[in-house]
C-alpha positions, 0 to 999 in steps of 0.5 A: 293322499297316501300311497296304497302300501301305507293305506293297506298297512293302516288297514291291517293294523285296525283289523286284527281281531278275528270277529272284526275280520269275519265281519269285514269279509261279509260286510265289505262285499255287502257295502260294495253291492249296496253302493252299486245298487244305490248308484244304479238307482240314480236316474240316468240322463237321456244320453245314457239310454242308447247304451245298454246297462250304462248307468252310474254304477257301471260307469263307476265300475269302469272307472275303478277298473282303470285303478285296478289295472294300474295295480296289475292285470291279475288284481283287475281280473280278481276284483272284476269277477265279483263285481260282475256278479254284483252288477248282474244281481243288481240288474235283476233287482232293478227290474222290480221297484225295490232296488233303492230300498234294499240297497239303502237298508243293506248299506246302513246295516252293513256299516253299523255292523262294521262299526260294531266290529271296530268296537270289538277291535277297540280301534277306529276304522282306518279311514277315520285316522288322520294319517289315512289322508296324509 
């Protein structure tokens, strides 16, 4: 795995076109929201039920927080605020029966739009580059 600076450098190279940048500003949060919604939809084991809001989405967010804390407290706070709003919205949607369907639709559409943005950019997404994983 490469380091964070090399990942950000690669990411920057494939996100120069204004339309692609705008698409990413919209779709990355939507993908994050929908991914968390998909995780929230996974049935939890009985051991999780004794802690309010403990599920795979909140567990994933807690683990990610440790990563962001290693980058700095400001980074962790900056990323935590939108994540908390996303989890709040997901918890509201989870009271109905459509969280899984809504999350799946948002996830697929957002990824398709992002790939369209990279077609406009005429560059593959960074994670498809072999150097991203070296």
